[in-house]
C-alpha positions as CSV (number, residue, x, y, z in Angstrom):
1,M,0.0,0.0,0.0
2,K,1.3,3.5,-0.8
3,A,1.8,6.1,1.8
4,T,-0.7,8.4,0.2
5,Q,-3.3,5.7,0.6
6,L,-2.7,5.5,4.4
7,R,-3.2,9.2,5.0
8,G,-6.7,9.8,6.3
9,M,-7.4,6.1,7.1
10,S,-9.2,5.4,10.3
11,V,-7.1,4.2,13.3
12,V,-8.9,1.7,15.5
13,S,-7.9,0.4,18.9
14,I,-8.0,-3.4,19.1
15,A,-8.3,-3.3,22.9
16,G,-11.2,-0.9,23.0
17,A,-12.7,-1.6,19.6
18,E,-13.2,2.1,19.0
19,K,-11.9,4.6,16.5
20,L,-9.1,6.6,17.9
21,G,-8.5,8.9,15.0
22,E,-6.9,9.1,11.5
23,V,-3.5,8.6,10.0
24,Q,-2.0,12.1,9.6
25,D,1.4,11.2,8.3
26,L,4.2,8.6,8.2
27,V,7.7,9.0,9.7
28,L,10.3,7.5,7.3
29,N,13.9,6.4,7.7
30,P,15.4,7.5,4.4
31,D,18.6,5.5,4.8
32,A,16.7,2.2,5.5
33,Q,13.9,3.2,3.2
34,H,11.1,2.1,5.5
35,V,8.4,3.5,7.8
36,V,9.5,3.8,11.4
37,A,6.4,5.5,12.9
38,V,2.9,6.6,12.2
39,R,1.5,10.0,13.2
40,I,-2.1,9.7,14.3
41,K,-4.5,12.6,14.7
42,L,-6.6,11.7,17.7
43,I,-10.3,12.5,17.9
44,P,-11.9,14.6,19.3
45,E,-8.9,16.4,20.8
46,G,-7.0,16.9,17.5
47,V,-3.8,16.0,19.3
48,V,-1.2,14.2,17.1
49,K,0.4,11.1,18.6
50,T,3.4,9.3,17.1
51,V,3.2,5.5,17.3
52,S,6.0,3.1,16.4
53,A,5.4,1.2,13.1
54,L,6.0,-2.0,15.1
55,E,2.8,-1.3,17.0
56,V,0.6,-0.7,13.9
57,R,-1.1,-3.2,11.6
58,V,-2.5,-2.0,8.3
59,G,-5.7,-3.6,7.0
60,R,-7.7,-2.9,3.9
61,D,-10.2,-0.6,5.6
62,A,-8.4,0.6,8.7
63,V,-5.1,0.8,10.7
64,T,-5.2,-1.0,14.0
65,V,-3.2,-0.4,17.2
66,E,-3.2,-2.4,20.4
67,N,-4.3,0.5,22.6
């Protein structure tokens, strides 16, 4: 999946089974050429939280995180 397709995707908590927010952006490691973190815009606060890419799973319709 392309980075542009991830932006705006819903982020859902597996633990709480609720929408936490949306993917705002990706943090890339240009040397290794891979994603190291995902920036999530939380709802309703609008606060941006950065989550390690190791804690994120990308599905067809949403991105999931443990908590």
